[in-house]
N, C-alpha and C positions, 0 to 999 in steps of 0.2 A: 246517717252521718257519712257513711262510705259513699253514698250517691253524691253528696255535696262535694266531697273531695274529688271524686272522679269527674264531676262536672267542672270543677275548678281547674283541673289539669287539662281537660279537653279543650277549653277555649284558648288558652295560651299555645297549646300544641297545634291546634288548627290554625291559629293566627300565624305562627312561625311557618307552618307548611305552606299556606297560601302566599305568604310573603316571598318564600323561596321560589314558588311556582311563578309568581308575577315577575320576579327578578330574572328567572331563566327565560321567560317569554319575551321580556324586553331585550335581553341580550341576543336572542335569536333574531328578533326583528331588526335591531341595530346592525348585527353582523351580516344579515342578508342584504341590507341596504348598502353597507360598505362594500361587500363583495360585488354587488351589481355595478356600483360606481367604478370599482377597480377593473372589472371586466370590460366595461364600456371604454374606459381610458386605454386599456391594452389593445382593444380592437381598433380604435382611432389611430393609435401609434403604429400598429401593424399596417394599416392601410397606407399611411404616409411613407413608412419604410419600404413597403413593397412597390409603391408608385415611384419612389426615388430610385430604387434598385433597378426597376424596369427601364426608366428613362436613361440612367447612366449606362446600362448595358446597350441600349439602342444607340446612344450617342457614340460610345466607344466603337461599336461595329460600323458606324457610318461616318466616322471622322476623316473625311477627305475634302479637298478643296471643292467648293461649289455645291456641296451635298446638303448642308444643314442651313435652314432658313426659318425665320419667324414671320408669320403673317397675321393680320387681323381678320378674323372671320366674323360671322354673324353672332356667334356665341362668345366671342372673346379671342384671346391669343391662340394661335395654332402653330405647333411645332411641325415643320415639314422636313422630312428626310427623303431626298431623291435617290433614285437608283436606276441605272441603265441596264436594260436586258435586251441585248441585240440592238435593234433599231428603235426600240421604244423606251420611254422614260416612265417609270412608275414612282408614286409618292406614298410614303407612309405619313399620314396626317394624324397628329395626336392633339386632342382638344377636350374641353369640358362640355358635357351635355347631359341633361337629366340627372344631375347629382353624381355623375361618374366621369372619370377620366377615361376616354375611349381612344381606340386606334382604328384607322381605316387604311386599307391598302388598295390603291386604285391608279389607273392611268393618269399621268400628269395632265392637268387642265380640265379633267372631267369633274362634274359636280358629284359630290358624295351624298350618301344617304345615312344620316345619323342612326336610323333604326337598324341598319345593317352593320354598324361599327361594333367591334369587340371591346368589351369592358376590360380596362386595365385594373382599376381600383375605384372604390367609392371616394369622391372628393367633392367638397363644396366650393373650392376655389382653385384656379390654376392660372399662373401668369408666366410668360416667357418673354425675355428681352435679350437681344444680342447687341453687344458693344464690341466691335472689332473681332478679336479672337476669343472673346469671353461670352459665355452664354449664362444668363441669370434665370433660374427657374424657381418657382414657388408652388407648393401644393399645400393647401389648407394652412397657410401661415408658416410652414417650414421651408425656409429659403435655402438654396444651395447654388453653387457656382461651378460651372464646368469650363475649363480652359481648353479650347479647341487646339489640336495639334497642327491642323492644317488651316490655312486661311484662303480667302477668295482668290488671291493672286498665285496660289500654289506654293507659297513659302511656308515652311514649318513655323 
């Protein structure tokens, strides 16, 4: 009789134990999936923010008449920041290649080599457009506008 009672208590207790075990396992799986998605979103946002901060810092440091231009390159839009060093003119060219926003520093008019460019941030899309004293930039769908303090004619 005691064996039947023990067996009768064993089955419900085992069922409850395995139910809790299954619930915990499902929670861990769902939690790890949610965490993975959150981290991926944070990394994407960080890449856009760091690219934006980098571009704004470069633009603020180069905001002089005739220095900032937008060109169309083989891979899309190219943001060109010119700089005079003695008798020579150098360019910082910022563009998208190989899934990254990159920067090249080279003498004006020379052909660059994307394999030697420095990676700024990962990006799937980059667009630049200049309208008068306003520069419109977009990195991975995050658009922002920079108002140039200097214009081509030298007027603020």
